N, C-alpha and C positions, 0 to 999 in steps of 0.2 A: 870146848873148842867151837862147838856148833853155835853157841851163844855169841862168841866173839865174831864169828863169821857173819851171823845175822846182823849184829850191831854195825859191823863195818859196811855190810851191804846197804843197810838202811841209811847210814851216814853218806855213803857214796851216792846213793839215789837222791838224797836231800840236796847234796852239793851240785849234782848235775841239773836238778830242777831249778834250784835257786840261781844258777849261773846261766840260765837260758837267755838267749838273745831276744829281748822283747822289742828291740829296734824302736826306742823311744824317740828317734829323730823325727822331726816333723816332715810331713809329706810335702814335697816341693812341687808346685805347679809351675813348670817351665813356661807355659804360655803367659803366666802373669809377668814374667821377667821381660818378655818382648812386646807386650800389648802397647798400643799407641798409634798415633796418626803419623804416618811418614810421608813427607812431601818431597817430590822429585819430578822426574821426567821419564818418558818411555821412548824406547826405539823399537819399532815394529818391523819384523823382517818376514817376508813371504815370497812365494814363487814369482809373482808378477812385478817385483821391484828389485833393481840392482842396489839401490841405496836405501837403507832402512828409513822408515818414516819417523820423524821426531815429533814428539808431542810434549811441550812443556806444561808446567803446573798441574801435574797429576798427583794422586795420593793413594796410599794403600793403607787401610785401617785394620789393625789386628785387635781382636777382643778375646780374652781368655774365657774358656768354657770351664765349668765346675769339674769336668771329667779330665782335665789336663790338655785337651786339644785346644786349638785356636781357630776362631772364625776370621777368615781373610776376605776383605772386602775391597774391591777395586771397581770403581765406576768412572768410565770415561766417555766423554761426548763423542769421541771418535771410534772407540773400540768396543763399547758396550759395557754390560755389568757382569762382573764376576764375583761370585759368592761361594767360597769354600768353607762350609760350616764346621768341618771336623778335621782340620789340618793337624797333622802330627808334628809336635815340637820336640827336638832332641838337642843335646848340647855336647860338643866335643871341644875340650880346651876352652878357648875364648870365642868360639864361634857357635851360634845357635843355627840349627837348620829347621826348616818348615817344609812340609810336603803334604799335598793332598790332591784329590780329584773330585770334580763336581760337574755342574752344567753352567753354561754361560748363555747370555742372551745377547745376540748380535744381529745387525741388519743395517742396511743403508738408509732405511726410513722406518717409521713406526709400523707401517703395514708389512714390511719385509722381515721384521725381527723373528728369529727363530732360536730355539735352544740347541746348543752343541755341547759335546763332551769337552772338558778342559782339564788341565792339570797345572798345578802350581809347585814350583820348588823355589826355595829362598834361603838366604843366609843373612844373619844379622850379628854383628860383632858385639861383644858384651858391653862395650862402651857406646853402642848404637850409632857410631860414626860412619860405619860402612854397612850399607843395607842394599840388598839386590834381590829382585824377585823375577822369575822367569814363568810367564804364563804361555801355555801351548794350547793351541786349538787345531788339531790335525785335519779337520774336515772343512775348513774355511780357506778359500783362496790358495789351495794347494798346501796348506799348512801354515798357520800364522804363529810366530814366536814374538811375544811382546816382553821386552826386558825393561823392568823398572829399576831406576837407579836413584839414590838419595841425592838431593841437591839441585843445583842449577844445571842447565844443559851446557856442556863444555862448548867453547866457540868452534872447535873443529867439527862437532856434530851439527851445530847451527848452520855452518857454511856448507857442509856436505849433505845435510839432512833435507828431506822433502817434507813439507808441511801440508 
């Protein structure tokens, strides 16, 4: 009886070990799915303007990092340089989200440029037809929010916008 129990216990142990989940699925780097150069326009809203300032022909570049994060780069002649080197990428259904914090360099002239805290939040549809990024710099001009959208500036924003 003891022999049967030991044989059964060894077989049970063997089956448990052999059926372990080794998770042989490849590791997916979500940042690779969203990397690219996105061309569009920005709307900048801050305390001292009632109508957001429109800037056409802007771009945001996403580069995948080996650790699964994304480097977000936005360089604007009007708003400065934003580089978030370790933004977190997640996916929920058909929408990728990107979020991170870093420093930006802004100033009205070369001599006045300074570093400021900034954060970025963005969404990208899986088909990459809908792309939006929100760059926030709380300590500049009472808080600047720059919204990047994919594509050409809509005519309503051109008419209402301030350049």
